[in-house]
C-alpha positions, 0 to 999 in steps of 0.5 A: 331811670332808677330808684335803688332801695336799702331793705331794712329800715328802709322799706320794713321796720326791723332786720330782716336777717334777724327777724329770720333768725327769731322766726327760726328759734319761734319754729324751734330750728334754731335751738342754740342756747346763745343765739339772742345773744349773738343775735345781738353782738352782731346786730351791734357790730353792724350798728358800730359799722364793724360788723365781720360779715362773713362770721355773722352770715355763717352763724344765721345759715347755720341752723339750716345748713344742709336743707334741700333748696324746695325746704329752705324756699318753704320755710323762707315762704312761711317767714314772709308770709307771717312776718313781713306785711306788718313791718312794711313801712309807709315811706318807702312803699309811697316812694317804690310807687312813685318810682314805678308810676314815672316808668322808673326801674326799681332794686332793692341792695341789702347786705342780707342773704339773697335768700331773704332779699330775693322773696321779700322783694317779690312780697314788695312789688319788686322784681330786681334784687341783690343781695349777699351771695348764699352757697349750694352745692347740687341744691343742697345749702352749705352754710357758707356765702361767695363773692358777691357781698353788698355791704359798705364799699361792696354795695358799690361793687355789687351794683356796678356788677349788677348795672355791667350785666344789664349793659344799660347806664341808668341816666340818673340813680336814686337810693334810699338808705337808713345807714351810715354803712351805706355812705359809700353808695349814697355818696356815689348816686345823683340823689341820695336819700336818708330813710329813717337814718341812723344818727351817723348818717342823719347828721352827715345826710342833714350837713350835705343837704340830703333829704330825709324821710322819716317813718314815726313807727321806725323811731318807735 
């Protein structure tokens, strides 16, 4: 058995990539004058379902392009410890705990860069994760992304690759998500669950009779 969780607005309140760019601004690492406006524009595109993932990832990685892996990891460790704990959502935490008590495997899959997804997942007690592939050259961050892009239909492809690499097909699969962008994967699992769903996903989920879970703080 396998339980898959989206990350943003499912396990944590907010968008982890946007939170990281905000953190970079507070650390005076991203000082571009238009960064806040561009961030809002990218998030609007994501909400509308027409985000250009490559453009967004290259924008979000630009402030730390050329950094050494150890520098990036230290920065992200500070980010996770400072920003993530108060944003952990009750429903996601409880569902992860329930699946673990049932002996189910747990996986995080997100359209956020793997440099953020992995440490946040570890903070949440989850050891398996899939994020957007971030490219390095000799332990130097290139600021570009690879072919693994788990966004919309790409999430289905990334999950299939993950299962193939494990050589063990799970008997049943749950998937918890807040976003209509995840409908391709939600439609392909045994137990789709809408968590803090956006309006499009909520209408679809209720029409299909899927389970809908809502954290009040996520609607605040």
